[in-house]
C-alpha positions as CSV (number, residue, x, y, z in Angstrom):
1,M,7.0,7.0,36.6
2,R,8.2,3.5,35.7
3,V,6.0,2.0,38.4
4,H,3.0,3.9,37.2
5,L,3.6,2.8,33.6
6,L,4.0,-0.9,34.7
7,C,0.8,-0.7,36.7
8,V,-1.0,0.6,33.6
9,L,0.5,-2.1,31.4
10,L,-0.4,-4.8,33.9
11,L,-3.9,-3.5,34.2
12,V,-4.3,-3.4,30.4
13,G,-3.0,-7.0,30.3
14,I,-5.1,-8.3,33.2
15,L,-8.5,-6.9,32.0
16,P,-8.6,-9.0,28.9
17,F,-7.4,-12.0,30.9
18,Y,-10.1,-11.4,33.5
19,A,-12.7,-11.1,30.7
20,G,-11.4,-14.3,29.2
21,M,-11.7,-16.1,32.6
22,H,-15.3,-14.9,32.8
23,A,-16.0,-16.5,29.4
24,M,-14.3,-19.7,30.6
25,K,-16.5,-19.7,33.7
26,A,-19.6,-19.5,31.5
27,L,-18.3,-22.2,29.2
28,Y,-17.5,-24.4,32.2
29,W,-21.1,-24.0,33.5
30,N,-22.7,-24.6,30.1
31,Y,-20.6,-27.8,29.6
32,S,-21.3,-29.2,33.1
33,Y,-25.0,-28.3,32.8
34,E,-25.4,-29.9,29.4
35,K,-23.6,-33.1,30.6
36,R,-25.8,-33.3,33.7
37,L,-28.9,-32.7,31.6
38,E,-28.0,-35.3,29.1
39,Q,-27.4,-37.8,32.0
40,I,-30.8,-37.1,33.5
41,K,-32.6,-37.5,30.2
42,E,-30.9,-40.9,29.5
43,Q,-31.6,-42.1,33.1
44,G,-35.2,-41.0,32.6
45,K,-35.6,-42.8,29.3
46,T,-34.3,-45.9,30.9
47,L,-36.7,-45.7,33.8
48,A,-39.6,-45.0,31.4
49,G,-38.8,-48.2,29.5
50,R,-38.7,-50.2,32.7
51,I,-42.0,-48.7,33.8
52,V,-43.8,-49.6,30.5
53,Q,-42.4,-53.2,30.7
54,S,-43.5,-53.7,34.3
55,G,-47.0,-52.1,33.9
56,Y,-46.1,-50.0,37.0
57,L,-48.6,-47.2,36.2
58,E,-51.6,-49.6,36.0
59,Q,-50.7,-52.0,38.8
60,Q,-49.1,-49.5,41.2
61,L,-47.0,-52.4,42.6
62,Q,-44.3,-51.6,45.2
63,S,-41.7,-53.6,43.5
64,E,-37.9,-53.2,43.1
65,L,-38.7,-50.5,40.5
66,S,-39.9,-48.3,43.3
67,A,-36.5,-48.7,45.0
68,E,-34.7,-47.9,41.8
69,L,-36.8,-44.7,41.4
70,Q,-35.9,-43.8,45.0
71,A,-32.2,-44.4,44.3
72,V,-32.2,-42.2,41.2
73,A,-33.9,-39.4,43.1
74,S,-31.4,-39.7,45.9
75,L,-28.5,-39.6,43.4
76,Y,-29.6,-36.3,42.1
77,E,-30.6,-35.0,45.5
78,G,-34.1,-34.4,44.1
79,R,-37.4,-36.1,43.5
80,I,-39.2,-38.2,40.9
81,I,-43.0,-38.0,40.3
82,L,-44.9,-40.4,38.0
83,V,-48.3,-39.4,36.6
84,N,-50.7,-41.5,34.5
85,S,-52.6,-40.4,31.4
86,N,-55.2,-38.8,33.7
87,L,-52.5,-36.7,35.5
88,V,-53.0,-38.6,38.7
89,I,-49.7,-39.0,40.7
90,V,-48.9,-42.7,40.8
91,K,-45.5,-42.3,42.5
92,D,-43.8,-39.5,44.4
93,T,-40.4,-40.5,45.8
94,A,-40.9,-37.8,48.4
95,G,-44.1,-39.6,49.5
96,R,-46.2,-36.4,49.7
97,E,-48.3,-36.1,46.6
98,E,-49.4,-39.7,45.7
99,G,-53.0,-40.0,44.6
100,K,-53.4,-36.3,43.8
101,T,-53.9,-34.8,40.4
102,L,-51.0,-32.8,39.0
103,I,-52.3,-30.1,36.8
104,S,-49.4,-28.3,35.4
105,E,-48.1,-27.2,32.0
106,E,-45.1,-29.5,32.0
107,P,-46.9,-32.9,32.4
108,I,-49.6,-31.9,30.1
109,S,-47.0,-31.1,27.4
110,A,-45.3,-34.4,28.2
111,L,-48.5,-36.3,27.6
112,R,-48.5,-34.8,24.1
113,G,-45.1,-36.4,23.6
114,E,-42.8,-33.4,24.4
115,T,-39.8,-33.2,26.7
116,V,-40.0,-30.1,28.9
117,L,-37.1,-28.5,30.8
118,Y,-37.4,-25.9,33.6
119,Y,-34.6,-24.5,35.8
120,S,-35.3,-22.8,39.1
121,E,-32.5,-20.2,39.7
122,E,-33.8,-19.7,43.3
123,E,-33.8,-23.4,44.3
124,K,-30.9,-24.4,42.0
125,M,-33.0,-27.3,40.7
126,E,-33.5,-28.6,37.1
127,E,-36.8,-30.1,36.4
128,V,-37.0,-32.6,33.4
129,T,-40.5,-33.8,32.4
130,L,-40.4,-36.8,30.0
131,P,-43.3,-38.7,28.3
132,I,-43.8,-42.4,29.1
133,A,-44.8,-44.1,25.9
134,L,-45.6,-47.6,24.6
135,A,-43.6,-49.2,21.8
136,G,-46.2,-47.9,19.3
137,G,-45.8,-44.3,20.5
138,Q,-48.9,-44.1,22.6
139,V,-48.2,-41.9,25.7
140,I,-49.5,-43.5,28.9
141,G,-48.0,-41.1,31.4
142,A,-45.3,-38.7,32.3
143,M,-42.2,-38.6,34.6
144,V,-41.0,-35.5,36.4
145,I,-37.4,-35.7,37.5
146,S,-36.2,-32.8,39.8
147,A,-32.4,-32.7,40.1
148,S,-30.3,-30.4,42.3
149,M,-27.7,-28.3,40.4
150,A,-26.2,-26.9,43.6
151,D,-23.1,-29.1,43.3
152,L,-22.4,-27.8,39.8
153,E,-22.7,-24.2,41.0
154,E,-20.4,-25.0,43.9
155,A,-17.8,-26.4,41.6
156,Q,-18.2,-23.4,39.3
157,E,-17.6,-21.0,42.3
158,L,-14.6,-23.1,43.4
159,F,-13.2,-22.9,39.8
160,W,-13.7,-19.1,39.9
161,E,-12.0,-18.7,43.3
162,N,-9.0,-20.6,42.0
163,I,-8.9,-18.4,38.9
164,I,-8.9,-15.3,41.0
165,V,-6.1,-16.6,43.2
166,L,-4.2,-17.6,40.1
167,T,-4.7,-14.2,38.6
168,I,-3.6,-12.3,41.7
169,G,-0.5,-14.6,42.0
170,A,0.3,-14.3,38.3
171,S,-0.1,-10.5,38.4
172,A,2.3,-10.3,41.4
173,V,4.9,-12.4,39.6
174,L,4.5,-10.4,36.4
175,F,4.8,-7.2,38.3
176,V,8.0,-8.2,40.0
177,A,9.4,-9.7,36.7
178,A,8.4,-6.5,34.8
179,M,10.2,-4.4,37.4
180,L,13.3,-6.5,37.1
181,I,13.3,-6.6,33.3
182,S,12.5,-2.9,32.9
183,G,15.2,-2.0,35.5
184,G,17.7,-4.0,33.5
185,M,16.6,-2.5,30.2
186,T,16.6,1.0,31.6
187,K,20.2,0.4,32.9
188,S,21.2,-0.9,29.5
189,L,19.6,2.1,27.8
190,R,21.3,4.5,30.2
191,K,24.7,2.9,29.3
192,L,23.8,3.1,25.6
193,S,22.8,6.8,26.0
194,G,26.1,7.5,27.8
195,R,28.2,5.8,25.0
196,I,26.2,7.8,22.4
197,E,26.8,11.0,24.2
198,H,30.5,10.1,24.5
199,I,31.0,9.7,20.8
200,T,28.7,12.6,19.7
201,E,31.6,15.1,19.6
202,A,33.8,12.9,17.4
203,Y,33.3,9.3,16.3
204,D,36.6,7.4,16.3
205,G,35.3,3.9,15.6
206,T,34.5,3.1,19.2
207,Q,32.2,0.1,19.6
208,I,29.0,1.1,21.3
209,I,27.5,-2.4,21.4
210,E,27.8,-3.9,24.9
211,P,27.7,-7.7,24.8
212,G,25.1,-9.3,27.2
213,S,22.6,-6.5,26.9
214,Y,19.0,-7.0,26.0
215,Y,18.4,-8.2,22.5
216,E,16.4,-5.0,21.6
217,V,19.0,-2.7,23.1
218,E,21.7,-4.6,21.1
219,R,19.8,-4.1,17.9
220,I,19.4,-0.3,18.6
221,A,23.1,-0.1,19.3
222,E,24.0,-2.0,16.2
223,A,21.8,0.2,14.1
224,F,23.3,3.3,15.6
225,Q,26.8,1.9,15.1
226,R,26.1,1.3,11.4
227,M,24.6,4.8,11.1
228,M,27.8,6.3,12.7
229,E,30.0,4.3,10.5
230,R,28.1,5.5,7.4
231,I,28.3,9.1,8.7
232,N,32.0,8.7,9.3
233,A,32.6,7.2,5.9
234,T,30.6,10.1,4.3
235,E,32.7,12.6,6.3
236,K,35.9,10.9,5.2
237,S,34.7,10.9,1.6
238,R,33.8,14.6,1.9
239,Q,37.2,15.5,3.3
240,E,38.9,13.4,0.6
241,F,36.7,15.0,-2.1
242,V,37.6,18.5,-0.8
243,S,41.3,17.6,-0.7
244,N,41.2,16.1,-4.2
245,V,39.4,19.2,-5.6
246,S,41.9,21.5,-3.9
247,H,44.8,19.5,-5.3
248,E,43.3,19.2,-8.8
249,L,42.6,22.9,-9.0
250,K,45.9,23.9,-7.4
251,T,48.1,22.0,-9.9
252,P,47.1,24.0,-13.0
253,L,47.2,27.2,-11.0
254,T,50.7,26.4,-9.8
255,A,51.8,25.7,-13.4
256,I,50.3,28.9,-14.6
257,K,52.0,30.8,-11.8
258,V,55.4,29.3,-12.6
259,L,55.1,30.0,-16.3
260,S,53.8,33.6,-15.8
261,D,56.5,34.4,-13.3
262,S,59.1,33.2,-15.8
263,L,57.8,35.6,-18.3
264,V,57.6,38.5,-15.8
265,L,61.1,37.9,-14.5
266,E,62.7,37.6,-17.9
267,P,61.5,40.5,-20.0
268,D,63.7,39.7,-22.9
269,V,62.4,36.2,-23.5
270,P,62.7,35.0,-27.1
271,I,59.4,35.1,-29.0
272,E,59.5,31.4,-29.5
273,M,59.8,30.7,-25.8
274,Y,57.2,33.4,-25.1
275,Q,54.7,31.7,-27.5
276,E,55.5,28.3,-26.0
277,F,54.9,29.5,-22.4
278,I,51.6,31.2,-23.5
279,A,50.5,28.0,-25.1
280,D,51.3,26.1,-21.9
281,I,49.4,28.6,-19.9
282,N,46.5,28.3,-22.3
283,S,46.6,24.5,-22.0
284,E,46.6,24.7,-18.1
285,I,43.6,27.2,-18.3
286,D,41.7,24.7,-20.5
287,R,42.5,22.0,-18.0
288,E,41.3,24.1,-15.1
289,A,38.1,24.9,-17.0
290,K,37.5,21.2,-17.7
291,I,37.9,20.4,-14.0
292,V,35.5,23.2,-13.0
293,N,32.9,22.1,-15.7
294,D,33.1,18.5,-14.6
295,L,32.6,19.6,-11.0
296,L,29.7,21.7,-11.9
297,S,28.1,18.8,-13.8
298,L,28.6,16.5,-10.8
299,V,27.2,19.0,-8.4
300,K,24.2,19.6,-10.7
301,L,23.5,15.9,-10.9
302,D,23.6,15.6,-7.1
303,K,21.5,18.6,-6.6
304,T,18.8,18.1,-9.2
305,S,18.5,14.3,-9.1
306,G,14.7,14.8,-9.1
307,E,14.8,17.1,-12.1
308,M,14.5,14.7,-15.0
309,H,13.3,15.9,-18.4
310,I,11.9,12.6,-19.7
311,A,11.0,12.1,-23.3
312,E,10.8,9.2,-25.7
313,V,14.1,9.1,-27.6
314,S,15.5,6.9,-30.4
315,I,18.6,5.3,-28.7
316,N,19.9,4.2,-32.2
317,E,19.9,7.8,-33.5
318,L,21.4,9.2,-30.2
319,L,24.3,6.7,-30.4
320,E,24.9,7.5,-34.1
321,I,25.1,11.2,-33.4
322,I,27.5,10.8,-30.5
323,M,29.8,8.4,-32.5
324,K,29.8,10.8,-35.4
325,R,30.8,13.7,-33.1
326,L,33.7,11.6,-31.6
327,K,34.8,10.1,-34.9
328,P,37.5,12.8,-35.6
329,L,39.1,12.0,-32.2
330,A,39.3,8.4,-33.2
331,L,40.6,9.1,-36.7
332,K,43.6,11.0,-35.3
333,R,44.9,7.7,-33.9
334,G,43.6,5.4,-36.5
335,I,41.0,3.8,-34.3
336,E,38.2,2.0,-36.0
337,M,34.6,2.8,-34.6
338,V,31.8,0.2,-35.2
339,F,28.2,0.6,-34.3
340,E,26.1,-2.6,-34.2
341,S,22.3,-2.3,-33.6
342,Y,20.2,-5.4,-33.1
343,R,16.8,-3.6,-33.2
344,T,15.2,-0.2,-33.2
345,V,15.0,1.0,-29.6
346,L,12.7,3.8,-28.3
347,A,13.1,4.6,-24.6
348,E,11.9,7.2,-22.0
349,I,15.1,9.0,-21.0
350,D,16.6,12.4,-20.2
351,E,18.4,12.9,-23.5
352,V,21.0,15.4,-22.1
353,K,22.0,13.2,-19.2
354,M,22.1,10.0,-21.3
355,S,24.2,11.7,-24.0
356,L,26.7,12.6,-21.2
357,V,26.8,8.9,-20.2
358,F,27.5,7.5,-23.7
359,S,29.8,10.4,-24.6
360,N,32.0,9.8,-21.6
361,L,32.2,6.0,-22.1
362,I,32.9,6.2,-25.9
363,E,35.4,9.0,-25.4
364,N,37.2,7.0,-22.7
365,A,37.2,4.0,-25.1
366,I,39.1,6.1,-27.6
367,K,41.4,7.9,-25.2
368,Y,42.6,4.8,-23.4
369,N,42.9,2.7,-26.6
370,R,46.0,1.8,-28.5
371,D,46.8,3.4,-31.9
372,G,45.1,1.5,-34.7
373,G,42.7,-0.1,-32.2
374,R,39.0,-0.7,-32.3
375,V,35.9,0.7,-30.5
376,M,32.7,-1.4,-30.8
377,V,29.3,0.0,-29.6
378,S,26.3,-2.4,-29.6
379,L,22.7,-1.8,-28.8
380,N,20.1,-4.4,-27.9
381,A,16.8,-4.6,-25.9
382,D,14.3,-7.0,-24.3
383,H,10.8,-6.4,-23.1
384,K,11.9,-4.3,-20.2
385,Y,15.4,-2.8,-20.7
386,F,17.8,-1.7,-23.4
387,Y,21.5,-2.5,-23.2
388,V,24.4,-0.5,-24.6
389,K,27.8,-2.2,-24.7
390,I,31.0,-0.2,-25.3
391,E,34.0,-2.4,-26.0
392,D,37.6,-1.3,-26.7
393,T,40.9,-2.9,-27.4
394,G,42.8,-0.6,-25.1
395,I,45.1,-0.8,-22.1
396,G,42.5,-2.4,-19.8
397,I,41.9,-1.9,-16.1
398,P,43.6,-4.1,-13.4
399,E,41.1,-6.3,-11.5
400,E,42.0,-4.7,-8.1
401,E,41.2,-1.3,-9.5
402,Q,37.9,-2.0,-11.1
403,G,35.9,-1.5,-7.9
404,F,37.1,2.1,-7.6
405,I,36.9,3.5,-11.1
406,F,33.5,5.2,-10.4
407,E,34.8,7.1,-7.4
408,R,35.4,10.8,-7.8
409,F,38.9,11.8,-8.9
410,Y,40.0,8.2,-9.0
411,R,42.4,7.4,-11.9
412,V,44.0,4.1,-12.7
413,D,47.0,5.6,-14.5
414,K,47.4,9.2,-13.3
415,A,50.2,10.0,-15.7
416,R,48.2,8.7,-18.7
417,S,45.1,10.6,-17.5
418,R,46.9,13.8,-17.4
419,E,48.2,13.2,-20.9
420,T,44.7,12.6,-22.2
421,G,43.2,15.5,-20.2
422,G,41.2,13.4,-17.8
423,T,39.9,14.8,-14.5
424,G,38.9,11.6,-12.8
425,L,35.3,12.7,-12.6
426,G,33.9,11.4,-15.9
427,L,32.9,7.9,-14.7
428,S,31.5,9.3,-11.5
429,I,29.3,11.6,-13.5
430,T,28.4,8.7,-15.8
431,K,27.4,6.4,-12.9
432,N,25.3,9.1,-11.3
433,A,23.4,9.8,-14.5
434,V,22.7,6.0,-15.0
435,Q,21.4,5.6,-11.4
436,M,19.1,8.6,-12.0
437,H,17.5,6.5,-14.7
438,N,17.2,3.6,-12.3
439,G,19.8,1.8,-14.4
440,T,23.0,-0.1,-13.8
441,I,26.6,0.1,-15.3
442,K,29.1,-2.7,-15.1
443,V,32.7,-3.2,-16.3
444,Q,34.7,-6.1,-17.4
445,S,38.4,-5.6,-18.2
446,V,41.6,-7.5,-18.9
447,P,44.9,-5.4,-18.8
448,G,46.5,-5.3,-22.2
449,V,43.4,-6.7,-23.9
450,G,40.6,-4.1,-23.4
451,S,37.5,-3.2,-21.4
452,I,33.8,-3.7,-21.8
453,F,31.3,-1.3,-20.2
454,T,27.7,-2.4,-20.2
455,V,24.8,0.0,-19.4
456,R,21.3,-1.3,-18.7
457,I,18.4,1.3,-18.7
458,P,14.7,0.6,-18.3
459,L,12.7,1.3,-21.5
460,S,10.0,3.0,-19.4
461,F,11.2,5.6,-16.9
462,V,10.8,4.6,-13.3
463,P,11.6,7.4,-10.8
464,V,14.3,6.5,-8.3
465,V,12.9,6.2,-4.8
466,Q,14.9,8.4,-2.5
């Protein structure tokens, strides 16, 4: 199969090459022919000038000019005929037609001042008929130069034979080289296929790139390696997510089980303790419900990323409504909330999803702030984007933790998060919603000083290309 394919490829490659050589052959002939023709014309014009100066046509003297005409005729392996204005042949280098009248279209045209060309394919001869004219332009005769083109055709045939030999030799070399290269590439591909099959069951980070392989095979191996690494990372993320979900859901259930068992095993529990345990159970149920709701929100965002309900919304009014709703939470801890708007901003957004983004960020700014602190929300825009900045004076985020805060279930301070009722899903939901708007979210934070979250969203909605 490989040999058949190579033969087809070589044939496809050789045919255009063969056609190109045919074109080169034609170009070679045209070039050689034109050069020879130009040479004959120049030689004829020179001889015509000498004939006029010597009065050869009138005197018919056998001078050195006759020898020169003979030499030129021999040079071209042909014949030169001179006729006067009466079409009488004055000179024939072949010595056969002198004194006869040459009645032919070519010398008649030459006597009218024209240069006539005629090529005999059968005899391989070029016939050039030139006028012989005085300085004033009066034509007094004509010169017929017959020149053999056989040597040009022989050179052309030799050129073509060499091209054919070269083509056959090049084809043989290419066939052998193609066999060797394809054999090596096939061997590399078989090795790559074997390695891929080996890691199909379970990828353990094994390198499938074999140094020294063909460049293309190495690129395929590298691409497959990157794909497997991404798949492996996704699988690890999935396993970690399942593990985290299980842990997060199990913790409140465990607490509820312990508290309920305590009530069951001690029937005479004082009413105060009974109420305290019921309150704790209720708190754990609320926590469980919040985790489930956040998970559902996250799953819904992942599942319906294409379902965007876009409308033109006043971002100023949206932020004012959210801050008004969260203000009681801030007042409990004496936290000042400030909204600064630099301009009126209308943008094409999904209002529900964007409300979730701003609510999560502002609520976090309140929860992880110090008592008596400050939360500042600012809104600005340019010709293409609007920017919302949420700045707090809270506990801050260590630099080494800032790259992980948007991951699911990741919490910088787990104890503090549990106190505030955090599930570790809020920022993941926030980032997902921002990306669905083709926007970006960035964080700057200094521990003990505070954090700044900056959200950039296009004013005109551009669907995210999946």
